[in-house]
mmJSON file of the N, C-alpha and C atoms, coordinates in Angstrom:
{"data_MODEL":{"atom_site":{
"group_PDB":["ATOM","ATOM","ATOM","ATOM","ATOM","ATOM","ATOM","ATOM","ATOM","ATOM","ATOM","ATOM","ATOM","ATOM","ATOM","ATOM","ATOM","ATOM","ATOM","ATOM","ATOM","ATOM","ATOM","ATOM","ATOM","ATOM","ATOM","ATOM","ATOM","ATOM","ATOM","ATOM","ATOM","ATOM","ATOM","ATOM","ATOM","ATOM","ATOM","ATOM","ATOM","ATOM","ATOM","ATOM","ATOM","ATOM","ATOM","ATOM","ATOM","ATOM","ATOM","ATOM","ATOM","ATOM","ATOM","ATOM","ATOM","ATOM","ATOM","ATOM","ATOM","ATOM","ATOM","ATOM","ATOM","ATOM","ATOM","ATOM","ATOM","ATOM","ATOM","ATOM","ATOM","ATOM","ATOM","ATOM","ATOM","ATOM","ATOM","ATOM","ATOM","ATOM","ATOM","ATOM","ATOM","ATOM","ATOM","ATOM","ATOM","ATOM","ATOM","ATOM","ATOM","ATOM","ATOM","ATOM","ATOM","ATOM","ATOM","ATOM","ATOM","ATOM","ATOM","ATOM","ATOM","ATOM","ATOM","ATOM","ATOM","ATOM","ATOM","ATOM","ATOM","ATOM","ATOM","ATOM","ATOM","ATOM","ATOM","ATOM","ATOM","ATOM","ATOM","ATOM","ATOM","ATOM","ATOM","ATOM","ATOM","ATOM","ATOM","ATOM","ATOM","ATOM","ATOM","ATOM","ATOM","ATOM","ATOM","ATOM","ATOM","ATOM","ATOM","ATOM","ATOM","ATOM","ATOM","ATOM","ATOM","ATOM","ATOM","ATOM","ATOM","ATOM","ATOM","ATOM","ATOM","ATOM","ATOM","ATOM","ATOM","ATOM","ATOM","ATOM","ATOM","ATOM","ATOM","ATOM","ATOM","ATOM","ATOM","ATOM","ATOM","ATOM","ATOM","ATOM","ATOM","ATOM","ATOM","ATOM","ATOM","ATOM","ATOM","ATOM","ATOM","ATOM","ATOM","ATOM","ATOM","ATOM","ATOM","ATOM","ATOM","ATOM","ATOM","ATOM","ATOM","ATOM","ATOM","ATOM","ATOM","ATOM","ATOM","ATOM","ATOM","ATOM","ATOM","ATOM","ATOM","ATOM","ATOM","ATOM","ATOM","ATOM","ATOM","ATOM","ATOM","ATOM","ATOM","ATOM","ATOM","ATOM","ATOM","ATOM","ATOM","ATOM","ATOM","ATOM"],
"id":[1,2,3,4,5,6,7,8,9,10,11,12,13,14,15,16,17,18,19,20,21,22,23,24,25,26,27,28,29,30,31,32,33,34,35,36,37,38,39,40,41,42,43,44,45,46,47,48,49,50,51,52,53,54,55,56,57,58,59,60,61,62,63,64,65,66,67,68,69,70,71,72,73,74,75,76,77,78,79,80,81,82,83,84,85,86,87,88,89,90,91,92,93,94,95,96,97,98,99,100,101,102,103,104,105,106,107,108,109,110,111,112,113,114,115,116,117,118,119,120,121,122,123,124,125,126,127,128,129,130,131,132,133,134,135,136,137,138,139,140,141,142,143,144,145,146,147,148,149,150,151,152,153,154,155,156,157,158,159,160,161,162,163,164,165,166,167,168,169,170,171,172,173,174,175,176,177,178,179,180,181,182,183,184,185,186,187,188,189,190,191,192,193,194,195,196,197,198,199,200,201,202,203,204,205,206,207,208,209,210,211,212,213,214,215,216,217,218,219,220,221,222,223,224,225,226,227,228],
"type_symbol":["N","C","C","N","C","C","N","C","C","N","C","C","N","C","C","N","C","C","N","C","C","N","C","C","N","C","C","N","C","C","N","C","C","N","C","C","N","C","C","N","C","C","N","C","C","N","C","C","N","C","C","N","C","C","N","C","C","N","C","C","N","C","C","N","C","C","N","C","C","N","C","C","N","C","C","N","C","C","N","C","C","N","C","C","N","C","C","N","C","C","N","C","C","N","C","C","N","C","C","N","C","C","N","C","C","N","C","C","N","C","C","N","C","C","N","C","C","N","C","C","N","C","C","N","C","C","N","C","C","N","C","C","N","C","C","N","C","C","N","C","C","N","C","C","N","C","C","N","C","C","N","C","C","N","C","C","N","C","C","N","C","C","N","C","C","N","C","C","N","C","C","N","C","C","N","C","C","N","C","C","N","C","C","N","C","C","N","C","C","N","C","C","N","C","C","N","C","C","N","C","C","N","C","C","N","C","C","N","C","C","N","C","C","N","C","C","N","C","C","N","C","C","N","C","C","N","C","C"],
"label_atom_id":["N","CA","C","N","CA","C","N","CA","C","N","CA","C","N","CA","C","N","CA","C","N","CA","C","N","CA","C","N","CA","C","N","CA","C","N","CA","C","N","CA","C","N","CA","C","N","CA","C","N","CA","C","N","CA","C","N","CA","C","N","CA","C","N","CA","C","N","CA","C","N","CA","C","N","CA","C","N","CA","C","N","CA","C","N","CA","C","N","CA","C","N","CA","C","N","CA","C","N","CA","C","N","CA","C","N","CA","C","N","CA","C","N","CA","C","N","CA","C","N","CA","C","N","CA","C","N","CA","C","N","CA","C","N","CA","C","N","CA","C","N","CA","C","N","CA","C","N","CA","C","N","CA","C","N","CA","C","N","CA","C","N","CA","C","N","CA","C","N","CA","C","N","CA","C","N","CA","C","N","CA","C","N","CA","C","N","CA","C","N","CA","C","N","CA","C","N","CA","C","N","CA","C","N","CA","C","N","CA","C","N","CA","C","N","CA","C","N","CA","C","N","CA","C","N","CA","C","N","CA","C","N","CA","C","N","CA","C","N","CA","C","N","CA","C","N","CA","C","N","CA","C","N","CA","C","N","CA","C","N","CA","C","N","CA","C"],
"label_alt_id":[null,null,null,null,null,null,null,null,null,null,null,null,null,null,null,null,null,null,null,null,null,null,null,null,null,null,null,null,null,null,null,null,null,null,null,null,null,null,null,null,null,null,null,null,null,null,null,null,null,null,null,null,null,null,null,null,null,null,null,null,null,null,null,null,null,null,null,null,null,null,null,null,null,null,null,null,null,null,null,null,null,null,null,null,null,null,null,null,null,null,null,null,null,null,null,null,null,null,null,null,null,null,null,null,null,null,null,null,null,null,null,null,null,null,null,null,null,null,null,null,null,null,null,null,null,null,null,null,null,null,null,null,null,null,null,null,null,null,null,null,null,null,null,null,null,null,null,null,null,null,null,null,null,null,null,null,null,null,null,null,null,null,null,null,null,null,null,null,null,null,null,null,null,null,null,null,null,null,null,null,null,null,null,null,null,null,null,null,null,null,null,null,null,null,null,null,null,null,null,null,null,null,null,null,null,null,null,null,null,null,null,null,null,null,null,null,null,null,null,null,null,null,null,null,null,null,null,null],
"label_comp_id":["LEU","LEU","LEU","PHE","PHE","PHE","LEU","LEU","LEU","SER","SER","SER","GLY","GLY","GLY","LYS","LYS","LYS","TYR","TYR","TYR","ALA","ALA","ALA","ARG","ARG","ARG","THR","THR","THR","LYS","LYS","LYS","LEU","LEU","LEU","LEU","LEU","LEU","THR","THR","THR","LEU","LEU","LEU","ALA","ALA","ALA","SER","SER","SER","ILE","ILE","ILE","GLN","GLN","GLN","GLU","GLU","GLU","GLN","GLN","GLN","GLU","GLU","GLU","ASN","ASN","ASN","ALA","ALA","ALA","MET","MET","MET","SER","SER","SER","LYS","LYS","LYS","TYR","TYR","TYR","ARG","ARG","ARG","CYS","CYS","CYS","VAL","VAL","VAL","ILE","ILE","ILE","CYS","CYS","CYS","GLY","GLY","GLY","TYR","TYR","TYR","ILE","ILE","ILE","TYR","TYR","TYR","ASP","ASP","ASP","PRO","PRO","PRO","VAL","VAL","VAL","ALA","ALA","ALA","GLY","GLY","GLY","ASP","ASP","ASP","PRO","PRO","PRO","ASP","ASP","ASP","SER","SER","SER","GLY","GLY","GLY","VAL","VAL","VAL","GLN","GLN","GLN","ALA","ALA","ALA","GLY","GLY","GLY","THR","THR","THR","ALA","ALA","ALA","PHE","PHE","PHE","ALA","ALA","ALA","ASP","ASP","ASP","LEU","LEU","LEU","PRO","PRO","PRO","ASP","ASP","ASP","ASP","ASP","ASP","TRP","TRP","TRP","ALA","ALA","ALA","CYS","CYS","CYS","PRO","PRO","PRO","GLU","GLU","GLU","CYS","CYS","CYS","GLY","GLY","GLY","ALA","ALA","ALA","GLY","GLY","GLY","LYS","LYS","LYS","ASP","ASP","ASP","ASP","ASP","ASP","PHE","PHE","PHE","GLU","GLU","GLU","ALA","ALA","ALA","ILE","ILE","ILE"],
"label_asym_id":["A","A","A","A","A","A","A","A","A","A","A","A","A","A","A","A","A","A","A","A","A","A","A","A","A","A","A","A","A","A","A","A","A","A","A","A","A","A","A","A","A","A","A","A","A","A","A","A","A","A","A","A","A","A","A","A","A","A","A","A","A","A","A","A","A","A","A","A","A","A","A","A","A","A","A","A","A","A","A","A","A","A","A","A","A","A","A","A","A","A","A","A","A","A","A","A","A","A","A","A","A","A","A","A","A","A","A","A","A","A","A","A","A","A","A","A","A","A","A","A","A","A","A","A","A","A","A","A","A","A","A","A","A","A","A","A","A","A","A","A","A","A","A","A","A","A","A","A","A","A","A","A","A","A","A","A","A","A","A","A","A","A","A","A","A","A","A","A","A","A","A","A","A","A","A","A","A","A","A","A","A","A","A","A","A","A","A","A","A","A","A","A","A","A","A","A","A","A","A","A","A","A","A","A","A","A","A","A","A","A","A","A","A","A","A","A","A","A","A","A","A","A","A","A","A","A","A","A"],
"label_entity_id":["1","1","1","1","1","1","1","1","1","1","1","1","1","1","1","1","1","1","1","1","1","1","1","1","1","1","1","1","1","1","1","1","1","1","1","1","1","1","1","1","1","1","1","1","1","1","1","1","1","1","1","1","1","1","1","1","1","1","1","1","1","1","1","1","1","1","1","1","1","1","1","1","1","1","1","1","1","1","1","1","1","1","1","1","1","1","1","1","1","1","1","1","1","1","1","1","1","1","1","1","1","1","1","1","1","1","1","1","1","1","1","1","1","1","1","1","1","1","1","1","1","1","1","1","1","1","1","1","1","1","1","1","1","1","1","1","1","1","1","1","1","1","1","1","1","1","1","1","1","1","1","1","1","1","1","1","1","1","1","1","1","1","1","1","1","1","1","1","1","1","1","1","1","1","1","1","1","1","1","1","1","1","1","1","1","1","1","1","1","1","1","1","1","1","1","1","1","1","1","1","1","1","1","1","1","1","1","1","1","1","1","1","1","1","1","1","1","1","1","1","1","1","1","1","1","1","1","1"],
"label_seq_id":[1,1,1,2,2,2,3,3,3,4,4,4,5,5,5,6,6,6,7,7,7,8,8,8,9,9,9,10,10,10,11,11,11,12,12,12,13,13,13,14,14,14,15,15,15,16,16,16,17,17,17,18,18,18,19,19,19,20,20,20,21,21,21,22,22,22,23,23,23,24,24,24,25,25,25,26,26,26,27,27,27,28,28,28,29,29,29,30,30,30,31,31,31,32,32,32,33,33,33,34,34,34,35,35,35,36,36,36,37,37,37,38,38,38,39,39,39,40,40,40,41,41,41,42,42,42,43,43,43,44,44,44,45,45,45,46,46,46,47,47,47,48,48,48,49,49,49,50,50,50,51,51,51,52,52,52,53,53,53,54,54,54,55,55,55,56,56,56,57,57,57,58,58,58,59,59,59,60,60,60,61,61,61,62,62,62,63,63,63,64,64,64,65,65,65,66,66,66,67,67,67,68,68,68,69,69,69,70,70,70,71,71,71,72,72,72,73,73,73,74,74,74,75,75,75,76,76,76],
"pdbx_PDB_ins_code":[null,null,null,null,null,null,null,null,null,null,null,null,null,null,null,null,null,null,null,null,null,null,null,null,null,null,null,null,null,null,null,null,null,null,null,null,null,null,null,null,null,null,null,null,null,null,null,null,null,null,null,null,null,null,null,null,null,null,null,null,null,null,null,null,null,null,null,null,null,null,null,null,null,null,null,null,null,null,null,null,null,null,null,null,null,null,null,null,null,null,null,null,null,null,null,null,null,null,null,null,null,null,null,null,null,null,null,null,null,null,null,null,null,null,null,null,null,null,null,null,null,null,null,null,null,null,null,null,null,null,null,null,null,null,null,null,null,null,null,null,null,null,null,null,null,null,null,null,null,null,null,null,null,null,null,null,null,null,null,null,null,null,null,null,null,null,null,null,null,null,null,null,null,null,null,null,null,null,null,null,null,null,null,null,null,null,null,null,null,null,null,null,null,null,null,null,null,null,null,null,null,null,null,null,null,null,null,null,null,null,null,null,null,null,null,null,null,null,null,null,null,null,null,null,null,null,null,null],
"Cartn_x":[0.353,-0.13,0.3,0.864,1.61,0.579,0.993,0.01,1.1,0.168,0.979,0.42,1.157,0.629,-0.035,-0.724,-1.251,-1.899,-2.804,-3.057,-1.973,-1.276,0.071,0.907,1.195,1.885,0.777,-0.363,-1.118,-1.047,-1.245,-1.534,-0.214,1.186,1.786,2.406,1.767,1.976,0.859,0.173,-1.06,-0.394,0.947,1.061,2.515,2.9,4.176,3.723,2.955,1.989,1.762,1.218,0.284,1.919,3.107,3.897,3.964,4.559,5.45,4.243,2.343,1.843,2.094,2.236,3.304,3.731,5.099,6.625,6.298,5.887,4.839,4.469,3.909,3.491,3.872,4.937,5.205,5.719,5.581,6.229,7.507,8.142,9.231,9.748,10.811,11.24,11.799,12.351,13.912,15.254,15.889,16.436,17.381,17.155,17.512,16.598,15.431,14.415,13.445,12.957,11.874,10.762,10.549,9.22,9.702,8.269,7.115,7.236,7.572,6.368,5.681,4.903,3.283,2.999,3.084,2.811,0.91,-0.243,-1.181,-1.57,-0.624,-0.956,-0.444,0.663,1.706,2.353,2.548,3.667,2.57,1.762,1.37,1.745,2.532,2.72,4.757,4.515,6.099,4.696,4.493,3.525,3.361,3.767,3.452,2.078,0.956,0.537,0.308,-1.202,-1.047,-1.294,-0.822,-0.675,0.951,1.568,2.887,3.715,4.452,4.825,6.444,7.796,8.743,9.937,9.651,10.264,9.96,8.684,8.627,9.066,9.216,9.72,10.306,10.555,11.998,12.68,13.999,14.863,15.364,15.276,15.773,14.132,13.367,12.421,13.015,12.825,13.95,12.199,13.372,12.317,11.482,9.989,9.521,10.15,11.023,10.982,12.103,13.451,14.507,15.215,14.973,14.987,16.168,16.529,17.788,16.629,17.448,17.406,16.504,16.405,15.572,17.391,18.285,19.242,19.368,18.537,18.419,16.908,16.263,15.396,14.791,14.746,15.141,13.2,12.981,11.602,10.828,9.759,9.69,8.063],
"Cartn_y":[-0.696,0.098,1.119,2.092,3.039,4.446,5.096,6.81,7.737,8.5,10.134,11.414,12.54,13.727,14.012,14.688,14.997,13.538,13.025,11.482,10.435,10.87,9.389,11.047,11.756,12.489,12.68,12.584,12.511,11.277,10.2,8.367,7.827,8.84,8.924,9.581,10.764,11.313,10.902,11.055,9.594,8.339,7.168,6.306,7.154,7.885,8.383,9.248,9.81,9.641,8.389,7.685,6.784,5.862,5.851,5.057,6.07,7.506,7.75,8.034,8.18,7.68,6.591,5.251,3.451,4.236,4.172,4.289,5.576,6.332,7.218,6.537,5.658,4.653,3.406,3.436,2.496,1.386,0.767,-0.248,-0.217,-0.127,-0.145,-1.307,-1.984,-3.216,-2.86,-2.308,-2.404,-3.685,-3.63,-5.334,-5.299,-4.63,-4.624,-5.728,-5.095,-5.962,-6.512,-5.974,-6.917,-6.367,-4.655,-3.643,-3.213,-3.268,-2.588,-1.901,-0.422,0.992,0.906,0.522,0.668,2.574,3.44,4.342,5.328,4.749,4.323,3.906,3.55,3.383,4.086,5.067,6.12,5.403,6.006,5.938,6.391,5.899,7.126,7.396,6.279,6.218,7.403,7.339,8.937,10.55,10.04,11.265,11.381,10.071,10.434,10.186,10.764,10.338,9.521,8.825,7.894,8.867,8.012,8.706,9.301,9.602,9.719,8.777,9.896,8.806,8.264,6.654,6.913,8.155,8.286,9.868,11.463,10.914,12.461,12.003,11.15,10.566,11.757,12.774,13.166,12.788,13.453,12.384,12.135,12.354,11.563,10.41,9.665,9.231,7.82,6.71,6.052,4.631,3.459,2.456,2.394,2.338,2.49,1.301,-0.377,-1.531,-1.583,-0.708,-1.696,0.112,1.613,2.425,2.935,1.564,2.267,2.76,3.963,4.931,4.545,5.572,5.88,4.728,4.843,4.099,2.473,2.269,0.392,0.361,0.428,0.037,0.755,-0.811,-0.998,-1.1,-0.847,-1.02,-2.331,-2.416,-4.009,-3.708],
"Cartn_z":[-0.222,-0.387,0.167,-0.968,-0.376,-0.794,0.123,0.748,0.03,-0.631,-0.343,-0.406,0.101,0.262,1.433,1.79,2.897,3.885,3.377,3.848,4.534,3.667,4.302,5.566,5.484,6.896,7.903,7.737,8.967,9.495,8.347,8.565,9.982,9.696,9.714,11.347,11.237,12.927,13.391,13.228,14.229,14.79,14.013,13.957,14.774,14.755,15.243,16.79,16.995,18.517,19.443,18.274,19.212,19.546,19.12,19.438,21.501,20.745,21.701,23.185,23.04,24.253,24.875,23.925,24.629,24.628,24.47,25.395,26.621,26.826,28.036,28.386,28.964,29.32,29.763,28.973,29.08,30.966,30.644,32.715,32.302,34.049,34.081,35.232,35.384,36.469,36.217,38.334,39.12,38.855,38.41,38.392,40.181,40.265,41.895,42.463,42.892,43.451,43.003,41.172,40.998,40.865,41.194,41.054,39.98,39.552,38.375,39.105,38.077,38.572,36.654,37.758,36.545,36.168,35.332,35.774,35.369,35.322,35.45,36.78,37.248,38.565,39.437,39.609,39.595,41.285,41.56,42.679,44.509,44.013,44.956,47.169,47.635,48.726,48.584,47.253,47.485,46.67,46.761,46.195,44.626,43.499,42.219,41.681,41.269,40.604,39.65,39.682,38.351,37.233,35.452,34.795,34.859,35.981,35.494,34.969,33.74,32.779,34.001,33.395,34.356,34.026,32.177,32.327,33.381,33.461,33.959,36.149,36.297,37.528,38.153,39.465,39.632,39.921,39.096,39.15,40.232,41.828,43.174,43.828,43.081,42.919,43.184,43.801,44.131,44.377,43.803,43.745,45.294,45.153,46.891,47.626,47.417,47.75,47.945,47.403,48.391,46.846,47.331,47.502,45.471,45.477,44.144,44.449,42.672,41.806,40.238,39.391,38.126,37.187,37.609,36.712,36.463,38.156,37.641,37.835,36.44,35.93,34.736,34.127,32.414,31.749,31.172,30.48,29.931,30.076,29.827,29.095],
"occupancy":[1.0,1.0,1.0,1.0,1.0,1.0,1.0,1.0,1.0,1.0,1.0,1.0,1.0,1.0,1.0,1.0,1.0,1.0,1.0,1.0,1.0,1.0,1.0,1.0,1.0,1.0,1.0,1.0,1.0,1.0,1.0,1.0,1.0,1.0,1.0,1.0,1.0,1.0,1.0,1.0,1.0,1.0,1.0,1.0,1.0,1.0,1.0,1.0,1.0,1.0,1.0,1.0,1.0,1.0,1.0,1.0,1.0,1.0,1.0,1.0,1.0,1.0,1.0,1.0,1.0,1.0,1.0,1.0,1.0,1.0,1.0,1.0,1.0,1.0,1.0,1.0,1.0,1.0,1.0,1.0,1.0,1.0,1.0,1.0,1.0,1.0,1.0,1.0,1.0,1.0,1.0,1.0,1.0,1.0,1.0,1.0,1.0,1.0,1.0,1.0,1.0,1.0,1.0,1.0,1.0,1.0,1.0,1.0,1.0,1.0,1.0,1.0,1.0,1.0,1.0,1.0,1.0,1.0,1.0,1.0,1.0,1.0,1.0,1.0,1.0,1.0,1.0,1.0,1.0,1.0,1.0,1.0,1.0,1.0,1.0,1.0,1.0,1.0,1.0,1.0,1.0,1.0,1.0,1.0,1.0,1.0,1.0,1.0,1.0,1.0,1.0,1.0,1.0,1.0,1.0,1.0,1.0,1.0,1.0,1.0,1.0,1.0,1.0,1.0,1.0,1.0,1.0,1.0,1.0,1.0,1.0,1.0,1.0,1.0,1.0,1.0,1.0,1.0,1.0,1.0,1.0,1.0,1.0,1.0,1.0,1.0,1.0,1.0,1.0,1.0,1.0,1.0,1.0,1.0,1.0,1.0,1.0,1.0,1.0,1.0,1.0,1.0,1.0,1.0,1.0,1.0,1.0,1.0,1.0,1.0,1.0,1.0,1.0,1.0,1.0,1.0,1.0,1.0,1.0,1.0,1.0,1.0,1.0,1.0,1.0,1.0,1.0,1.0],
"B_iso_or_equiv":[0.0,0.0,0.0,0.0,0.0,0.0,0.0,0.0,0.0,0.0,0.0,0.0,0.0,0.0,0.0,0.0,0.0,0.0,0.0,0.0,0.0,0.0,0.0,0.0,0.0,0.0,0.0,0.0,0.0,0.0,0.0,0.0,0.0,0.0,0.0,0.0,0.0,0.0,0.0,0.0,0.0,0.0,0.0,0.0,0.0,0.0,0.0,0.0,0.0,0.0,0.0,0.0,0.0,0.0,0.0,0.0,0.0,0.0,0.0,0.0,0.0,0.0,0.0,0.0,0.0,0.0,0.0,0.0,0.0,0.0,0.0,0.0,0.0,0.0,0.0,0.0,0.0,0.0,0.0,0.0,0.0,0.0,0.0,0.0,0.0,0.0,0.0,0.0,0.0,0.0,0.0,0.0,0.0,0.0,0.0,0.0,0.0,0.0,0.0,0.0,0.0,0.0,0.0,0.0,0.0,0.0,0.0,0.0,0.0,0.0,0.0,0.0,0.0,0.0,0.0,0.0,0.0,0.0,0.0,0.0,0.0,0.0,0.0,0.0,0.0,0.0,0.0,0.0,0.0,0.0,0.0,0.0,0.0,0.0,0.0,0.0,0.0,0.0,0.0,0.0,0.0,0.0,0.0,0.0,0.0,0.0,0.0,0.0,0.0,0.0,0.0,0.0,0.0,0.0,0.0,0.0,0.0,0.0,0.0,0.0,0.0,0.0,0.0,0.0,0.0,0.0,0.0,0.0,0.0,0.0,0.0,0.0,0.0,0.0,0.0,0.0,0.0,0.0,0.0,0.0,0.0,0.0,0.0,0.0,0.0,0.0,0.0,0.0,0.0,0.0,0.0,0.0,0.0,0.0,0.0,0.0,0.0,0.0,0.0,0.0,0.0,0.0,0.0,0.0,0.0,0.0,0.0,0.0,0.0,0.0,0.0,0.0,0.0,0.0,0.0,0.0,0.0,0.0,0.0,0.0,0.0,0.0,0.0,0.0,0.0,0.0,0.0,0.0],
"pdbx_formal_charge":[null,null,null,null,null,null,null,null,null,null,null,null,null,null,null,null,null,null,null,null,null,null,null,null,null,null,null,null,null,null,null,null,null,null,null,null,null,null,null,null,null,null,null,null,null,null,null,null,null,null,null,null,null,null,null,null,null,null,null,null,null,null,null,null,null,null,null,null,null,null,null,null,null,null,null,null,null,null,null,null,null,null,null,null,null,null,null,null,null,null,null,null,null,null,null,null,null,null,null,null,null,null,null,null,null,null,null,null,null,null,null,null,null,null,null,null,null,null,null,null,null,null,null,null,null,null,null,null,null,null,null,null,null,null,null,null,null,null,null,null,null,null,null,null,null,null,null,null,null,null,null,null,null,null,null,null,null,null,null,null,null,null,null,null,null,null,null,null,null,null,null,null,null,null,null,null,null,null,null,null,null,null,null,null,null,null,null,null,null,null,null,null,null,null,null,null,null,null,null,null,null,null,null,null,null,null,null,null,null,null,null,null,null,null,null,null,null,null,null,null,null,null,null,null,null,null,null,null],
"auth_seq_id":[1,1,1,2,2,2,3,3,3,4,4,4,5,5,5,6,6,6,7,7,7,8,8,8,9,9,9,10,10,10,11,11,11,12,12,12,13,13,13,14,14,14,15,15,15,16,16,16,17,17,17,18,18,18,19,19,19,20,20,20,21,21,21,22,22,22,23,23,23,24,24,24,25,25,25,26,26,26,27,27,27,28,28,28,29,29,29,30,30,30,31,31,31,32,32,32,33,33,33,34,34,34,35,35,35,36,36,36,37,37,37,38,38,38,39,39,39,40,40,40,41,41,41,42,42,42,43,43,43,44,44,44,45,45,45,46,46,46,47,47,47,48,48,48,49,49,49,50,50,50,51,51,51,52,52,52,53,53,53,54,54,54,55,55,55,56,56,56,57,57,57,58,58,58,59,59,59,60,60,60,61,61,61,62,62,62,63,63,63,64,64,64,65,65,65,66,66,66,67,67,67,68,68,68,69,69,69,70,70,70,71,71,71,72,72,72,73,73,73,74,74,74,75,75,75,76,76,76],
"auth_comp_id":["LEU","LEU","LEU","PHE","PHE","PHE","LEU","LEU","LEU","SER","SER","SER","GLY","GLY","GLY","LYS","LYS","LYS","TYR","TYR","TYR","ALA","ALA","ALA","ARG","ARG","ARG","THR","THR","THR","LYS","LYS","LYS","LEU","LEU","LEU","LEU","LEU","LEU","THR","THR","THR","LEU","LEU","LEU","ALA","ALA","ALA","SER","SER","SER","ILE","ILE","ILE","GLN","GLN","GLN","GLU","GLU","GLU","GLN","GLN","GLN","GLU","GLU","GLU","ASN","ASN","ASN","ALA","ALA","ALA","MET","MET","MET","SER","SER","SER","LYS","LYS","LYS","TYR","TYR","TYR","ARG","ARG","ARG","CYS","CYS","CYS","VAL","VAL","VAL","ILE","ILE","ILE","CYS","CYS","CYS","GLY","GLY","GLY","TYR","TYR","TYR","ILE","ILE","ILE","TYR","TYR","TYR","ASP","ASP","ASP","PRO","PRO","PRO","VAL","VAL","VAL","ALA","ALA","ALA","GLY","GLY","GLY","ASP","ASP","ASP","PRO","PRO","PRO","ASP","ASP","ASP","SER","SER","SER","GLY","GLY","GLY","VAL","VAL","VAL","GLN","GLN","GLN","ALA","ALA","ALA","GLY","GLY","GLY","THR","THR","THR","ALA","ALA","ALA","PHE","PHE","PHE","ALA","ALA","ALA","ASP","ASP","ASP","LEU","LEU","LEU","PRO","PRO","PRO","ASP","ASP","ASP","ASP","ASP","ASP","TRP","TRP","TRP","ALA","ALA","ALA","CYS","CYS","CYS","PRO","PRO","PRO","GLU","GLU","GLU","CYS","CYS","CYS","GLY","GLY","GLY","ALA","ALA","ALA","GLY","GLY","GLY","LYS","LYS","LYS","ASP","ASP","ASP","ASP","ASP","ASP","PHE","PHE","PHE","GLU","GLU","GLU","ALA","ALA","ALA","ILE","ILE","ILE"],
"auth_asym_id":["A","A","A","A","A","A","A","A","A","A","A","A","A","A","A","A","A","A","A","A","A","A","A","A","A","A","A","A","A","A","A","A","A","A","A","A","A","A","A","A","A","A","A","A","A","A","A","A","A","A","A","A","A","A","A","A","A","A","A","A","A","A","A","A","A","A","A","A","A","A","A","A","A","A","A","A","A","A","A","A","A","A","A","A","A","A","A","A","A","A","A","A","A","A","A","A","A","A","A","A","A","A","A","A","A","A","A","A","A","A","A","A","A","A","A","A","A","A","A","A","A","A","A","A","A","A","A","A","A","A","A","A","A","A","A","A","A","A","A","A","A","A","A","A","A","A","A","A","A","A","A","A","A","A","A","A","A","A","A","A","A","A","A","A","A","A","A","A","A","A","A","A","A","A","A","A","A","A","A","A","A","A","A","A","A","A","A","A","A","A","A","A","A","A","A","A","A","A","A","A","A","A","A","A","A","A","A","A","A","A","A","A","A","A","A","A","A","A","A","A","A","A","A","A","A","A","A","A"],
"auth_atom_id":["N","CA","C","N","CA","C","N","CA","C","N","CA","C","N","CA","C","N","CA","C","N","CA","C","N","CA","C","N","CA","C","N","CA","C","N","CA","C","N","CA","C","N","CA","C","N","CA","C","N","CA","C","N","CA","C","N","CA","C","N","CA","C","N","CA","C","N","CA","C","N","CA","C","N","CA","C","N","CA","C","N","CA","C","N","CA","C","N","CA","C","N","CA","C","N","CA","C","N","CA","C","N","CA","C","N","CA","C","N","CA","C","N","CA","C","N","CA","C","N","CA","C","N","CA","C","N","CA","C","N","CA","C","N","CA","C","N","CA","C","N","CA","C","N","CA","C","N","CA","C","N","CA","C","N","CA","C","N","CA","C","N","CA","C","N","CA","C","N","CA","C","N","CA","C","N","CA","C","N","CA","C","N","CA","C","N","CA","C","N","CA","C","N","CA","C","N","CA","C","N","CA","C","N","CA","C","N","CA","C","N","CA","C","N","CA","C","N","CA","C","N","CA","C","N","CA","C","N","CA","C","N","CA","C","N","CA","C","N","CA","C","N","CA","C","N","CA","C","N","CA","C","N","CA","C","N","CA","C","N","CA","C","N","CA","C"],
"pdbx_PDB_model_num":[1,1,1,1,1,1,1,1,1,1,1,1,1,1,1,1,1,1,1,1,1,1,1,1,1,1,1,1,1,1,1,1,1,1,1,1,1,1,1,1,1,1,1,1,1,1,1,1,1,1,1,1,1,1,1,1,1,1,1,1,1,1,1,1,1,1,1,1,1,1,1,1,1,1,1,1,1,1,1,1,1,1,1,1,1,1,1,1,1,1,1,1,1,1,1,1,1,1,1,1,1,1,1,1,1,1,1,1,1,1,1,1,1,1,1,1,1,1,1,1,1,1,1,1,1,1,1,1,1,1,1,1,1,1,1,1,1,1,1,1,1,1,1,1,1,1,1,1,1,1,1,1,1,1,1,1,1,1,1,1,1,1,1,1,1,1,1,1,1,1,1,1,1,1,1,1,1,1,1,1,1,1,1,1,1,1,1,1,1,1,1,1,1,1,1,1,1,1,1,1,1,1,1,1,1,1,1,1,1,1,1,1,1,1,1,1,1,1,1,1,1,1,1,1,1,1,1,1]
}}}
C-alpha cells in the first residue's frame, strides 16, 4: 500500500503519536528487586500521581521496595 500527500503525513503523525504515548506509559522494572513501576497507577505512597510517565518522575525518585534509583530500572 502506497500513501502520498496530506493523508500519508497525517497517518505517519498519528502513528508517531501513538508510539510516543505507548512509550510514555511503558512499565519499568527495578533490576535490583523486581518492583514494577506502572505509570497508570503511579506511586501514591511517594506522592507520584497516577498517569505519571517514568521519564517524568523526579530525578531523586527511588524504588519504593529497595531504594534503588531510576538508573536501576529497565523498560519492559
